[in-house]
C-alpha positions as CSV (number, residue, x, y, z in Angstrom):
1,M,-24.4,-26.4,26.9
2,T,-26.1,-29.6,25.8
3,P,-24.0,-32.4,24.1
4,R,-25.8,-31.7,20.9
5,G,-24.9,-28.0,21.0
6,R,-21.3,-28.8,21.8
7,K,-21.2,-31.1,18.9
8,H,-22.4,-28.5,16.4
9,L,-20.1,-25.9,17.9
10,M,-17.0,-28.1,17.4
11,K,-17.7,-28.8,13.7
12,P,-16.6,-25.3,12.4
13,L,-13.7,-25.2,14.8
14,A,-12.5,-28.6,13.5
15,I,-12.8,-27.4,9.9
16,L,-10.9,-24.3,10.6
17,L,-8.1,-26.2,12.4
18,A,-7.8,-28.6,9.5
19,A,-7.6,-25.8,7.0
20,L,-4.8,-24.2,8.9
21,T,-3.0,-27.5,9.2
22,L,-3.2,-28.2,5.5
23,E,-2.1,-24.7,4.6
24,G,1.1,-24.8,6.6
25,C,1.3,-21.1,6.8
26,I,4.2,-20.7,9.2
27,S,6.9,-23.1,10.3
28,P,9.1,-22.6,13.4
29,A,12.1,-23.7,11.3
30,A,13.3,-22.0,8.1
31,D,13.0,-23.9,4.9
32,S,15.8,-24.5,2.4
33,V,15.6,-21.0,1.0
34,G,15.6,-19.3,4.4
35,R,11.9,-18.6,4.8
36,Y,9.5,-19.3,7.6
37,T,6.5,-18.8,5.3
38,S,5.7,-18.4,1.6
39,P,4.3,-15.0,0.7
40,I,0.9,-14.9,-0.9
41,G,0.1,-13.3,-4.2
42,G,1.8,-13.7,-7.6
43,S,0.9,-10.5,-9.5
44,P,3.5,-9.7,-12.1
45,V,5.2,-6.3,-12.4
46,I,3.5,-4.2,-15.1
47,S,4.2,-0.8,-16.6
48,N,2.6,2.1,-14.8
49,E,0.3,3.4,-17.5
50,T,-2.5,6.0,-17.7
51,P,-4.8,6.6,-20.7
52,Y,-2.5,9.4,-21.7
53,S,0.7,7.3,-21.9
54,A,0.1,6.3,-25.5
55,A,-0.2,9.9,-26.7
56,L,3.0,10.8,-24.8
57,R,4.9,8.1,-26.6
58,C,3.5,9.3,-29.9
59,M,4.9,12.7,-29.2
60,S,8.5,11.3,-29.2
61,G,8.5,11.3,-33.0
62,I,8.0,15.1,-33.0
63,V,10.0,15.9,-29.9
64,G,13.1,14.1,-31.2
65,Q,13.4,16.8,-33.9
66,H,13.8,19.7,-31.4
67,P,16.9,20.2,-29.2
68,V,14.9,21.7,-26.3
69,R,16.1,20.7,-22.8
70,I,13.7,20.7,-19.9
71,A,14.3,20.2,-16.2
72,I,11.8,19.1,-13.5
73,G,11.7,21.1,-10.3
74,Q,9.6,20.7,-7.2
75,I,6.0,19.6,-7.7
76,S,4.9,19.4,-4.1
77,D,1.8,18.5,-2.2
78,Y,0.1,21.7,-1.1
79,T,-3.2,20.1,0.1
80,G,-2.0,19.7,3.6
81,K,-4.2,16.6,4.0
82,T,-2.8,13.8,6.2
83,E,-4.0,10.5,7.4
84,S,-6.0,10.5,10.6
85,D,-3.7,7.9,12.2
86,G,-0.6,10.0,11.5
87,S,0.9,7.5,9.1
88,G,1.6,10.2,6.4
89,R,0.1,12.3,3.7
90,K,-2.9,11.3,1.7
91,V,-1.3,12.5,-1.6
92,T,2.0,11.3,-3.0
93,A,5.1,13.3,-2.5
94,G,6.5,11.9,-5.7
95,A,4.7,14.1,-8.2
96,A,8.0,15.4,-9.6
97,L,9.1,11.8,-10.3
98,M,5.8,11.2,-12.1
99,A,6.4,14.2,-14.3
100,M,9.9,12.9,-15.1
101,S,8.4,9.6,-16.2
102,A,5.9,11.4,-18.3
103,M,8.6,13.5,-20.0
104,S,10.6,10.3,-20.6
105,K,7.6,8.7,-22.3
106,A,7.4,11.7,-24.6
107,G,11.1,11.4,-25.4
108,V,11.9,14.9,-24.0
109,H,15.6,15.7,-23.5
110,M,15.8,16.2,-19.8
111,V,18.6,17.6,-17.6
112,E,18.7,16.7,-13.9
113,R,18.0,19.4,-11.4
114,F,15.8,17.6,-8.9
115,D,18.5,15.7,-7.0
116,T,22.1,16.8,-7.8
117,S,23.6,15.6,-4.5
118,V,25.8,12.8,-6.1
119,A,27.0,15.1,-8.9
120,E,27.9,17.8,-6.4
121,M,29.8,15.4,-4.2
122,E,31.7,14.0,-7.2
123,L,32.5,17.6,-8.3
124,K,33.9,18.2,-4.8
125,Y,36.0,15.1,-5.0
126,A,37.2,15.9,-8.5
127,N,38.1,19.4,-7.4
128,N,40.3,17.8,-4.7
129,K,41.8,15.5,-7.3
130,L,40.4,12.4,-5.5
131,I,38.5,10.9,-8.5
132,S,40.1,9.0,-11.3
133,D,38.5,7.8,-14.5
134,D,41.4,5.5,-15.2
135,K,41.0,1.8,-14.3
136,N,44.3,1.9,-12.6
137,P,44.2,4.8,-10.1
138,N,48.0,4.3,-9.5
139,N,48.7,6.1,-12.8
140,G,47.9,9.4,-11.1
141,D,45.4,10.4,-13.7
142,F,42.5,12.3,-12.1
143,R,39.3,13.6,-13.4
144,K,39.5,17.1,-15.0
145,I,36.9,19.7,-14.3
146,M,36.0,21.2,-17.7
147,A,34.2,24.5,-18.0
148,G,30.8,24.2,-19.7
149,S,30.7,20.4,-19.4
150,I,27.1,20.5,-18.0
151,P,24.4,21.4,-20.4
152,G,21.8,23.9,-19.3
153,S,18.1,23.7,-19.4
154,D,15.9,25.9,-21.7
155,Y,12.8,25.4,-19.5
156,Y,11.9,23.9,-16.2
157,I,8.6,22.7,-14.7
158,V,7.4,23.4,-11.2
159,G,4.0,23.3,-9.5
160,G,2.0,21.4,-7.0
161,I,-1.0,19.3,-6.1
162,T,-3.4,22.0,-4.8
163,E,-6.7,20.2,-4.4
164,L,-8.0,17.1,-2.6
165,N,-11.7,17.4,-2.0
166,F,-13.5,14.6,-0.3
167,N,-17.1,13.6,-0.9
168,L,-18.1,16.0,-3.6
169,R,-21.3,14.0,-3.8
170,S,-22.4,10.7,-2.4
171,E,-25.5,8.5,-2.9
172,N,-26.6,5.5,-1.0
173,A,-29.6,3.1,-0.9
174,Q,-30.5,0.3,1.4
175,G,-33.4,-2.1,1.6
176,N,-34.7,-4.8,4.0
177,G,-37.3,-7.4,3.4
178,G,-38.5,-10.8,4.5
179,A,-41.3,-13.0,5.9
180,A,-43.7,-11.6,8.4
181,S,-43.2,-14.5,10.9
182,N,-40.4,-14.3,13.5
183,S,-38.7,-17.4,12.0
184,G,-39.0,-16.4,8.4
185,L,-36.3,-15.5,5.9
186,T,-35.1,-11.9,5.9
187,G,-32.6,-10.1,3.8
188,T,-30.9,-6.8,3.3
189,V,-29.1,-5.2,0.4
190,G,-27.4,-1.8,0.1
191,G,-25.0,0.2,-1.9
192,S,-23.4,3.6,-2.1
193,L,-21.4,5.8,-4.5
194,Y,-19.1,8.7,-3.6
195,V,-17.0,11.1,-5.6
196,M,-13.8,13.1,-4.7
197,N,-11.3,14.9,-6.8
198,V,-7.6,16.0,-7.0
199,G,-6.3,19.2,-8.6
200,L,-3.0,20.2,-10.1
201,D,-1.4,23.5,-10.9
202,M,1.7,23.4,-13.0
203,R,3.8,26.0,-14.8
204,L,6.5,26.1,-17.4
205,V,9.3,28.6,-16.8
206,N,11.9,29.9,-19.2
207,T,15.3,29.2,-17.4
208,N,17.1,32.1,-18.9
209,T,14.5,34.9,-18.4
210,L,12.4,33.3,-15.7
211,E,9.3,34.2,-17.7
212,V,6.3,31.9,-17.2
213,A,5.7,30.4,-20.6
214,D,2.7,28.3,-19.8
215,V,0.4,27.5,-16.8
216,I,-2.0,24.6,-16.6
217,S,-4.6,23.8,-14.0
218,Y,-6.4,20.5,-14.2
219,Q,-8.5,18.4,-11.9
220,K,-9.8,14.8,-12.0
221,Q,-12.7,13.3,-10.2
222,I,-12.3,9.9,-8.4
223,I,-15.2,7.6,-7.8
224,G,-15.7,4.9,-5.1
225,R,-18.4,2.4,-4.3
226,Q,-19.6,0.1,-1.6
227,V,-22.0,-2.8,-2.1
228,S,-23.4,-5.1,0.7
229,A,-26.0,-7.9,1.1
230,G,-27.1,-10.2,3.9
231,V,-29.5,-13.0,4.7
232,F,-30.9,-14.1,8.0
233,D,-32.9,-17.3,8.4
234,F,-33.9,-20.0,10.9
235,L,-33.6,-23.6,9.9
236,G,-35.1,-25.8,12.6
237,T,-33.1,-25.2,15.8
238,H,-30.3,-23.3,14.0
239,F,-30.1,-19.9,12.5
240,F,-27.9,-18.5,9.8
241,D,-26.7,-14.9,9.4
242,V,-24.6,-14.4,6.3
243,S,-23.5,-11.1,4.8
244,V,-21.1,-10.2,2.0
245,G,-19.7,-6.8,0.9
246,E,-17.4,-5.2,-1.5
247,S,-15.8,-1.8,-1.7
248,A,-13.5,-0.2,-4.3
249,L,-11.9,3.2,-4.7
250,E,-10.2,4.5,-7.8
251,P,-6.5,4.9,-6.8
252,I,-5.8,8.4,-5.7
253,Q,-2.2,8.3,-6.6
254,L,-3.0,6.9,-10.1
255,A,-5.4,9.8,-10.5
256,V,-2.5,12.2,-9.6
257,R,-0.3,10.5,-12.2
258,S,-3.1,10.8,-14.8
259,V,-3.5,14.6,-14.2
260,I,0.3,15.1,-14.4
261,E,0.6,13.1,-17.7
262,R,-2.3,15.1,-19.1
263,A,-0.6,18.4,-18.2
264,V,2.7,17.2,-19.5
265,L,1.1,16.2,-22.8
266,E,-0.4,19.6,-23.1
267,M,2.9,21.4,-22.3
268,V,4.9,19.3,-24.6
269,T,2.5,19.8,-27.4
270,R,2.7,23.5,-27.0
271,I,6.5,23.9,-26.5
272,Y,7.4,21.8,-29.4
273,R,4.7,23.3,-31.6
274,A,3.2,19.9,-32.5
275,P,0.1,19.7,-34.6
276,G,-2.9,19.9,-32.4
277,A,-4.4,16.4,-33.1
278,S,-1.2,14.7,-34.2
279,C,-1.0,12.5,-31.0
280,A,-4.6,12.5,-29.7
281,S,-7.5,10.2,-30.3
282,P,-10.5,12.2,-29.2
283,I,-13.6,10.1,-28.7
284,G,-15.8,12.5,-30.5
285,T,-19.1,10.8,-29.7
286,S,-22.4,11.9,-28.2
287,A,-21.3,10.3,-24.9
288,D,-18.4,12.7,-24.6
289,P,-19.7,15.4,-22.2
290,L,-17.3,18.0,-23.7
291,G,-17.3,16.8,-27.3
292,D,-19.5,19.6,-28.6
293,N,-19.7,23.4,-28.0
294,R,-23.0,23.0,-26.3
295,Y,-21.3,21.3,-23.4
296,A,-18.3,23.7,-23.1
297,P,-18.2,24.9,-19.5
298,Y,-16.6,28.2,-20.6
299,P,-17.9,30.6,-23.3
300,M,-16.2,30.5,-26.6
301,P,-15.3,33.9,-28.0
302,Y,-14.1,32.3,-31.2
303,P,-13.9,28.8,-32.5
304,Y,-10.9,26.7,-31.7
305,Q,-8.5,26.4,-34.7
306,A,-6.4,23.3,-34.8
307,Y,-2.6,23.6,-35.4
308,Q,-1.4,23.4,-39.0
309,P,1.6,21.0,-39.4
310,Y,4.9,22.6,-40.3
311,P,6.9,21.3,-43.3
312,Q,9.5,18.7,-42.4
313,P,11.8,19.1,-40.7
314,Y,10.2,21.1,-38.0
315,P,12.0,24.4,-37.4
316,Y,13.8,24.9,-34.1
317,R,11.7,27.1,-31.8
318,P,13.4,27.6,-28.5
319,V,10.6,29.9,-27.2
320,A,7.2,28.6,-26.0
321,Y,4.3,30.9,-26.8
322,N,1.5,31.2,-24.3
323,Q,-1.6,30.3,-26.2
324,E,-4.0,30.0,-23.3
325,N,-6.6,32.1,-25.1
326,Y,-6.5,30.1,-28.2
327,N,-6.4,26.6,-26.6
328,E,-8.9,27.1,-23.8
329,Y,-11.4,24.9,-25.5
330,S,-8.9,22.2,-26.2
331,R,-8.1,22.0,-22.5
332,Q,-11.7,21.2,-21.8
333,I,-11.7,17.9,-23.7
334,P,-10.8,15.4,-21.0
335,Y,-10.6,12.4,-23.3
336,S,-8.1,14.1,-25.7
337,G,-5.0,11.9,-25.7
338,Y,-6.7,8.7,-24.8
339,A,-5.6,5.7,-26.8
340,T,-8.1,4.2,-29.2
341,A,-8.3,1.2,-27.0
342,D,-10.1,3.4,-24.4
343,A,-12.5,4.8,-26.9
344,N,-15.6,3.3,-25.2
345,V,-16.6,6.2,-23.0
346,G,-18.9,4.1,-20.9
347,N,-16.1,1.8,-19.9
348,V,-13.0,4.0,-19.8
349,R,-10.7,2.5,-17.2
350,L,-7.3,3.1,-15.7
351,R,-5.3,-0.1,-16.0
352,G,-8.6,-2.0,-16.0
353,G,-9.9,-0.2,-12.9
354,L,-13.4,-0.1,-11.5
355,G,-16.0,-1.9,-13.6
356,F,-19.2,0.2,-13.0
């Protein structure tokens, strides 16, 4: 290598070494707070929201007038899809916890049935007179086991994530261009879009009779994109090859949470006999693909009739009536329940997601 070439080669190495020195990423000795390095990032903790969270919270005003108790059972991943490197499943195993959070947003009176291990252990200790509620255990006062102290549930929710379909459709484009000479400027640009989806099947069961009061099957599509560009050019005796790229995928687990919250919103609206549009903000514009009967994917034997509000206070109705036939059209309005802040259909985002 010529001295001139060695000189040009050492320049980027020197710049990189200086940057690492100034950064001070890692120190062999711990600092005053016990760290060898400072972690990057400073994103604050935010609430885990979907476009249906506002409608769920709106339901709490109606739900609070009804003493219906609901338990959450298993909502498992039935897709069977796992990561190719064996690191785990592609879909979350915490769908039941997401349903609990959705129920809590709606103010539903829940009873725990998902994980009762601690309660069962304490019951065992109490049965053996080993647990005391007195601050001074030497008093000999032990916890009493009272019959009927645990309230029962009126309904419970079970189901599962049943679909995870990759690459429903993809599109890509790429182009190259430049000067005709060997040393001329050339460039390339490309991009691609791809779509996948997740599906959920969930049911509401009467605890006393084991009758299935309601069944919901929803799916949500997920979009991803990739964009890249590059430039190649000769400048004298040097050449430059620069490329940049960006890729983004709508979060799969956030899509699962959105589907669950949409299903919970539908079930809560039905079981508590809430007025149909009391906690929804349908977009109702020409951009809504399902905002008119012309776009309904299923035939309508009769027009959908909205619920009529009951006089206050709402009567107690411990039984959920299956109204699948009457509400089929309402379940085909995907933007029902979106907050008004998300009313711009062309820019609907999940927590400020992808900006297409």
